[in-house]
C-alpha positions in Angstrom: -0.1 -11.0 65.3 1.0 -7.6 63.7 3.7 -6.2 66.0 4.5 -2.5 66.2 7.9 -2.9 64.8 9.8 -6.0 63.6 13.2 -5.6 64.7 16.0 -6.7 62.1 18.5 -9.0 63.9 22.1 -7.7 64.4 24.6 -10.1 63.8 27.3 -10.3 66.2 31.0 -11.7 65.6 32.5 -12.8 62.2 30.5 -13.6 59.1 30.8 -16.9 57.5 31.5 -16.5 53.8 28.4 -17.8 51.7 30.5 -19.4 49.0 32.4 -21.5 51.6 29.4 -22.5 53.8 29.4 -26.0 55.0 26.5 -27.4 56.9 28.7 -30.0 59.0 31.4 -27.4 60.2 31.5 -27.5 63.9 31.1 -24.6 66.4 33.2 -24.8 69.6 31.4 -25.9 72.8 31.8 -22.6 74.8 30.7 -20.7 72.1 27.4 -22.7 71.8 27.0 -22.6 76.0 27.3 -18.8 75.5 24.5 -18.7 73.0 22.3 -21.2 75.1 23.0 -19.2 78.2 21.9 -15.9 76.3 18.9 -17.6 75.0 18.0 -18.6 78.4 18.6 -15.1 79.9 16.4 -13.4 76.9 13.4 -15.8 77.7 13.5 -15.5 81.2 13.8 -11.6 81.2 11.5 -10.9 78.4 9.0 -13.6 77.5 5.5 -13.0 79.1 4.2 -16.7 78.4 7.2 -18.6 79.7 5.4 -20.2 82.7 1.9 -20.0 81.1 1.8 -24.0 80.2 4.5 -25.0 82.4 5.3 -24.3 86.0 8.3 -21.9 87.0 10.3 -24.6 88.6 9.7 -27.1 85.6 10.7 -24.4 83.2 13.9 -23.6 85.1 14.8 -27.0 85.1 14.4 -27.1 81.1 16.4 -24.1 80.6 19.3 -25.4 82.8 19.2 -29.0 81.0 19.6 -26.9 77.7 22.3 -25.2 78.8 23.9 -28.2 79.8 23.3 -30.0 76.6 25.2 -27.2 74.8 28.6 -28.3 76.2 29.9 -29.9 73.4 30.9 -29.1 69.6 27.9 -29.0 67.4 27.2 -28.1 63.7 24.6 -25.4 63.3 21.7 -28.2 62.6 22.5 -30.1 65.7 22.5 -26.8 67.7 19.1 -25.7 65.9 17.5 -29.2 67.2 18.7 -28.3 70.7 17.2 -24.8 70.5 13.9 -25.9 68.9 13.5 -28.6 71.3 13.6 -26.3 74.2 11.1 -23.6 72.6 8.8 -26.3 71.7 8.4 -26.9 75.7 7.2 -23.3 76.1 3.9 -24.4 74.2 3.7 -20.9 72.4 3.4 -20.9 68.7 5.0 -17.4 68.2 8.1 -18.4 69.9 10.2 -20.1 67.2 13.7 -20.3 65.7 15.3 -20.1 62.2 18.7 -21.1 61.0 21.0 -18.8 59.7 20.7 -16.9 56.7 23.7 -18.8 55.2 22.0 -22.3 56.1 18.6 -21.2 54.9 20.2 -20.0 51.8 22.0 -23.4 51.2 18.6 -25.3 52.1 16.9 -23.1 49.3 19.4 -23.3 46.7 21.9 -26.1 46.9 20.8 -29.0 49.3 19.2 -32.0 48.0 15.8 -32.7 49.6 13.0 -34.9 49.8 10.9 -34.1 46.7 7.2 -34.9 47.6 4.8 -32.4 49.2 3.0 -34.1 51.9 -0.1 -33.2 54.1 -0.1 -34.4 57.6 -3.5 -35.5 59.3 -3.7 -37.0 62.5 0.0 -37.8 62.5 -0.5 -39.7 59.2 1.5 -38.7 56.0 -0.2 -38.5 52.7 1.2 -37.3 49.4 -0.4 -33.8 48.2 2.2 -33.1 45.2 4.3 -35.7 43.5 7.2 -33.5 42.1 7.2 -35.3 38.7 7.6 -38.6 40.2 5.5 -42.0 39.7 4.1 -41.6 43.4 0.4 -41.2 43.3 -1.2 -38.2 45.1 -3.1 -39.2 48.0 -1.4 -42.3 49.0 -0.4 -42.7 52.5 3.3 -42.6 53.4 4.0 -45.5 55.6 7.7 -44.9 56.0 10.9 -43.4 54.6 14.2 -44.9 54.4 13.0 -47.5 57.1 11.7 -44.6 59.5 7.9 -44.9 60.1 5.7 -42.1 59.6 4.9 -42.3 63.1 8.4 -41.8 64.1 9.3 -39.0 61.5 6.2 -37.1 62.8 6.7 -37.6 66.3 10.4 -36.5 66.1 9.1 -33.3 64.0 6.6 -32.6 66.8 9.2 -32.1 69.7 10.9 -29.3 67.8 7.7 -27.6 66.1 6.4 -24.6 68.3 2.7 -24.6 68.8 0.2 -23.1 71.2 -0.7 -25.3 74.2 -1.2 -29.0 73.5 -2.8 -28.1 70.1 -1.6 -30.7 67.2 -3.5 -29.4 64.3 -1.3 -26.4 63.9 2.0 -28.3 64.4 0.8 -30.9 61.6 0.2 -28.0 59.3 3.8 -26.7 60.0 5.3 -29.9 59.5 3.3 -30.3 56.0 4.7 -27.0 54.8 8.0 -27.7 55.8 8.5 -31.5 55.7 11.5 -31.5 53.2 13.6 -29.0 55.2 12.8 -30.5 58.5 13.7 -33.9 57.1 16.8 -32.7 56.0 17.7 -31.2 59.3 16.5 -33.9 61.6 17.3 -36.8 59.6 19.8 -35.9 57.1 20.2 -35.5 53.4 20.4 -38.8 51.4 20.6 -38.7 47.6 17.5 -41.0 47.6 14.7 -42.1 49.5 12.7 -45.5 49.6 9.2 -44.7 50.4 6.6 -47.5 51.2 3.1 -46.4 50.3 -0.5 -47.6 50.9 -3.4 -46.4 48.5 -7.0 -45.7 49.5 -7.9 -49.4 48.8 -5.3 -50.7 51.3 -2.7 -52.0 48.6 0.8 -51.6 49.7 3.7 -50.6 47.2 7.1 -49.0 47.3 8.9 -46.3 45.3 12.4 -45.0 45.2 12.4 -41.2 44.7 15.8 -39.3 44.2 16.4 -36.1 46.1 16.2 -32.9 44.1 17.2 -29.1 45.0 14.4 -27.0 45.8 14.6 -25.1 42.3 14.4 -28.3 40.8 11.5 -29.3 42.9 9.7 -26.3 42.0 10.1 -26.8 38.5 8.8 -30.5 38.6 5.8 -29.2 40.7 5.0 -26.7 38.1 4.4 -29.7 35.6 1.5 -30.8 38.1 -2.2 -29.7 37.2 -1.7 -26.1 38.3 -4.5 -24.8 40.9 -7.0 -22.0 39.9 -5.2 -18.5 39.7 -5.1 -17.0 43.4 -8.1 -14.9 43.9 -8.2 -11.8 46.3 -7.5 -12.8 49.9 -10.7 -11.1 50.7 -14.1 -12.3 49.3 -17.7 -12.1 49.6 -20.1 -14.3 47.7 -23.9 -15.2 47.7 -24.2 -19.0 47.7 -26.9 -20.4 45.2 -30.1 -20.6 46.4 -30.1 -17.2 48.3 -30.3 -18.6 51.7 -26.5 -18.2 52.7 -23.6 -16.0 51.9 -19.9 -16.5 52.4 -17.1 -14.4 53.8 -13.5 -15.5 52.9 -10.6 -14.1 54.9 -7.7 -16.0 53.8 -5.1 -13.5 55.7 -5.1 -10.6 58.3 -1.6 -9.8 56.7 -2.9 -7.6 54.1 -0.4 -5.7 51.5 -0.8 -2.0 51.9 -3.3 -0.4 49.7 -0.7 1.4 47.4 0.8 -1.9 46.9 -2.4 -3.3 45.6 -3.9 -4.6 48.8 -7.4 -4.5 49.9 -9.0 -2.0 52.3 -10.4 -4.1 55.2 -12.7 -1.8 56.6 -14.3 -0.8 53.2 -14.7 -4.5 52.3 -16.4 -5.6 55.4 -18.9 -2.4 55.1 -19.7 -3.2 51.5 -20.1 -7.0 52.1 -22.4 -6.6 55.2 -24.4 -4.1 53.2 -24.7 -6.5 50.2 -25.5 -9.3 52.8 -28.3 -7.3 54.1 -29.6 -6.4 50.5 -29.6 -10.1 49.6 -31.8 -11.2 52.4 -29.5 -14.1 53.3 -30.2 -15.6 56.7 -26.9 -17.6 57.1 -23.4 -16.3 57.1 -20.2 -18.7 56.4 -17.0 -17.1 57.4 -14.1 -19.1 56.0 -11.0 -18.5 58.0 -9.2 -21.7 56.6 -5.5 -21.1 56.0 -5.7 -17.6 57.9 -2.9 -17.4 60.5 -3.3 -13.9 61.5 -1.6 -10.6 61.0 -3.2 -7.1 62.0 -5.9 -7.3 64.6 -8.8 -7.1 62.3 -11.0 -9.6 64.8 -12.8 -6.7 66.6 -14.3 -5.1 63.6 -15.7 -8.0 62.2 -17.1 -9.1 65.7 -18.7 -5.5 65.7 -21.2 -6.7 62.7 -22.1 -9.7 64.5 -23.2 -8.7 68.1 -26.1 -6.8 69.5 -24.6 -5.5 72.8 -21.0 -4.3 73.8 -18.7 -7.2 74.4 -15.0 -7.3 75.8 -12.5 -8.8 73.4 -9.7 -9.2 76.2 -9.3 -9.6 79.9 -5.7 -8.4 79.8 -2.7 -7.5 77.6 0.5 -7.3 79.5 4.3 -7.5 79.5 6.9 -8.6 82.2 8.9 -5.6 82.1 9.2 -2.0 81.2 13.1 -2.3 80.0 14.5 -5.1 77.8 18.4 -4.6 78.2 19.1 -8.0 76.5 16.9 -7.7 73.7 18.5 -4.2 72.8 21.9 -6.0 73.0 21.1 -8.9 70.8 18.6 -7.1 68.5 19.9 -3.4 68.0 16.5 -2.2 69.1 16.2 1.7 68.1 14.1 4.7 69.2 11.2 3.2 67.4 10.8 0.3 69.9 10.9 2.8 73.0 8.6 5.3 71.2 6.0 2.7 70.3 6.3 -0.1 73.1 8.4 0.4 76.0 7.2 4.0 76.4 3.7 2.9 76.7 4.1 0.2 79.4 2.6 1.1 83.0 2.7 -1.2 86.0 -0.6 -3.2 86.9 -0.5 -3.1 90.8 2.0 -5.1 92.6 1.8 -8.0 90.0 5.2 -7.5 88.5 3.3 -7.4 85.0 2.7 -4.3 82.8 0.0 -3.2 80.7 0.3 -1.7 77.2 -1.8 1.7 76.9 -2.3 4.0 74.0 -2.0 1.5 71.3 -4.8 1.3 68.7 -4.3 -2.3 68.0 -6.1 -3.3 71.1 -9.6 -3.5 70.8 -11.7 -0.8 72.6 -13.0 -1.9 75.7 -15.8 -2.5 75.6 -16.3 -3.2 72.0 -19.3 -1.6 70.6 -21.8 -3.1 67.8 -22.2 -1.3 64.4 -25.4 0.4 64.0 -26.7 -2.4 61.8 -25.6 -5.9 62.5 -26.3 -9.1 61.1 -28.5 -11.4 63.6 -28.6 -14.4 61.2 -26.9 -17.6 61.9 -23.0 -17.6 61.8 -20.7 -20.5 60.5 -17.0 -20.6 60.8 -14.8 -22.8 58.8 -11.6 -23.4 60.6 -8.3 -25.6 60.4 -4.9 -26.0 62.1 -3.5 -23.0 60.2 -5.9 -20.5 61.8 -3.5 -18.9 64.3 -2.8 -15.6 66.2 -5.3 -12.9 65.5 -7.5 -15.1 63.8 -7.6 -17.6 66.3 -8.4 -14.7 68.7 -11.5 -13.8 66.6 -12.6 -17.5 66.9 -12.1 -17.3 70.6 -14.4 -14.3 71.2 -17.3 -15.8 68.5 -16.9 -18.9 70.7 -17.1 -17.2 74.1 -20.1 -15.2 73.0 -21.8 -18.5 71.5 -22.3 -16.4 68.2 -21.0 -18.9 65.8 -21.0 -22.7 65.1 -17.7 -23.9 64.0 -16.8 -26.4 61.1 -13.6 -28.1 60.4 -10.7 -29.1 62.8 -9.4 -27.5 65.7 -7.8 -24.1 65.5 -3.8 -23.9 65.6 -4.1 -21.0 67.8 -5.1 -21.1 71.5 -8.8 -20.3 72.5 -7.7 -18.6 76.1 -5.1 -16.3 74.5 -1.4 -16.5 73.2 1.9 -14.4 73.6 2.1 -12.1 70.6 2.0 -8.5 69.8 5.3 -7.1 69.7 7.8 -9.7 68.2 11.6 -9.1 68.4 14.0 -11.3 66.3 17.2 -11.7 68.2 20.4 -13.4 67.0 22.3 -15.8 68.8 26.1 -14.7 68.3 28.0 -18.0 67.4 25.4 -20.1 65.8 23.7 -17.3 63.8 20.4 -18.9 64.9 17.5 -16.3 64.9 14.9 -16.7 67.6 11.5 -14.7 67.8 10.4 -13.6 71.3 6.9 -12.2 71.7 6.6 -9.6 74.4 2.7 -9.3 75.2 0.5 -12.1 76.8 -2.9 -11.9 75.7 -5.9 -13.2 77.7 -9.2 -13.5 75.9 -12.3 -12.4 77.6 -14.8 -15.1 79.1 -12.6 -17.9 77.7 -13.2 -21.4 79.4 -10.3 -21.7 81.6 -10.6 -25.7 81.4 -9.9 -25.3 77.8 -6.6 -23.4 78.4 -4.6 -25.7 76.5 -6.7 -26.1 73.2 -7.8 -24.2 70.6 -11.3 -23.6 69.3 -12.6 -27.3 68.8 -15.3 -27.5 66.2 -18.9 -28.6 67.0 -19.0 -30.0 63.4 -15.8 -31.7 62.6 -14.6 -32.1 59.1 -11.1 -33.2 57.8 -12.1 -33.4 54.0 -10.2 -30.3 52.3 -13.0 -29.8 49.7 -15.5 -27.0 50.0 -18.5 -29.3 49.4 -17.8 -30.9 52.8 -17.4 -28.1 54.9 -20.4 -26.3 53.4 -22.5 -29.3 53.7 -21.7 -29.7 57.3 -22.3 -25.9 57.8 -25.7 -25.3 56.0 -26.8 -29.2 55.3 -27.3 -30.3 51.7 -29.0 -27.8 49.4 -30.2 -29.0 46.0 -28.5 -26.9 43.2 -25.7 -25.8 45.4 -22.3 -25.7 44.2 -19.3 -24.8 46.1 -15.9 -23.9 45.0 -13.5 -26.6 43.5 -11.6 -28.3 46.2 -8.4 -26.6 46.8 -5.2 -28.1 45.4 -2.5 -28.5 47.8 -0.8 -25.4 48.5 -3.3 -23.2 46.7 -4.2 -21.4 49.8 -2.2 -18.5 50.6 0.0 -18.9 53.7 2.1 -16.4 55.7 5.6 -17.5 56.3 6.1 -15.1 59.4 4.4 -17.7 61.7 5.8 -20.7 60.1 8.9 -21.9 61.9 10.4 -24.3 59.1 14.2 -24.6 58.9 14.3 -22.9 55.6 12.0 -20.0 56.2 13.1 -16.3 56.2 
């Protein structure tokens, strides 16, 4: 979800020299305890969804336990594990932590890492790219250096932030950053003994050497290259004339003067072409879209025939954030665009944001001419934030059939909007804290811990499987080629891998 201002962190205390960075260097216990205490106070004073999925009493126990666990010297990686274990318990995918800039640089440039790219499906690991090794693509990884895949994934799940009880989004994040998660959680050996099973059930093993990230990038470049990246917003009429596809890979578009597309103009042109074509079915492909700007309402306005509500509430827990100012060096822009627009909601102790054009008009009015045909939405675990909010409204309005796998973003809403990056002084860890709690209109409270679950489940990553599930087999139709692993654009801002910046 786009924020009014992404605040750059102010690093307090002495700066470690890049050339002398040692990932095993211990940080004193009193300094770490101070960091964890500050994090606890920041969350309690600022986070609007701290008690959304966990009772206040249970969360207070977890926060106290985290502070107590920080009473011993640790290196940065060990403290990162303590922090991420705490944040994962909040069950909010926007609340995440990053290693210090020096540690991230070390992982990107110097550390020797597990070289294979993996995908994670239902807790199982499969080879997506071999980085020049003899390991066959598609093979299932059963264990690495004696640790079973179930143990590896289970450990990482305990540290990866995600909405509610949704696993698909966490699996996607593990796949995106498996090598660096492995390095931080399991160490950095020079070689990996990998036990594998191919599609026929035959078992084998391979020893692969650890590689630096630059060397991994060079090796993967030798793999068959995916098709050149297309524009993130695309409209096409599918063969046969019955259906069209609207592809929205991201809502985080570059500015037009930087070569980005104009979303409003794109939608207007697409729906005009859809009308001219006479197509009766529309496929909206959201796979891989992890949000960005609040573009969902405008798309919904082309698909409804009456005014609808998008949100029931958008609220914060305070009108002032003194600790955020202390740890993030917030400026006047934050006050002008956020703090100065919060008003009290009765005696609830919550505060509503007013005068913000990112929020959908209430109620959301339809366009003069709308599409009244069938709508199918292709989704996967990477659908998050504003893209997941779009799915929530389409589901609540019964305006679409969903195909694929459960969205990574929650159906009922999330904590997002303004997001502030704070820096913990001793460890230099960076933590993202969202400040607005979103409640989606008409969402089913019985599904409060889940994403949008598709009526037509599909796990195959190829377009043909998704289109066939949505539209049924159509003679002569040819979908796009299956995406190569990593070919779809991803936004780093919503991923919380150790080496992400």
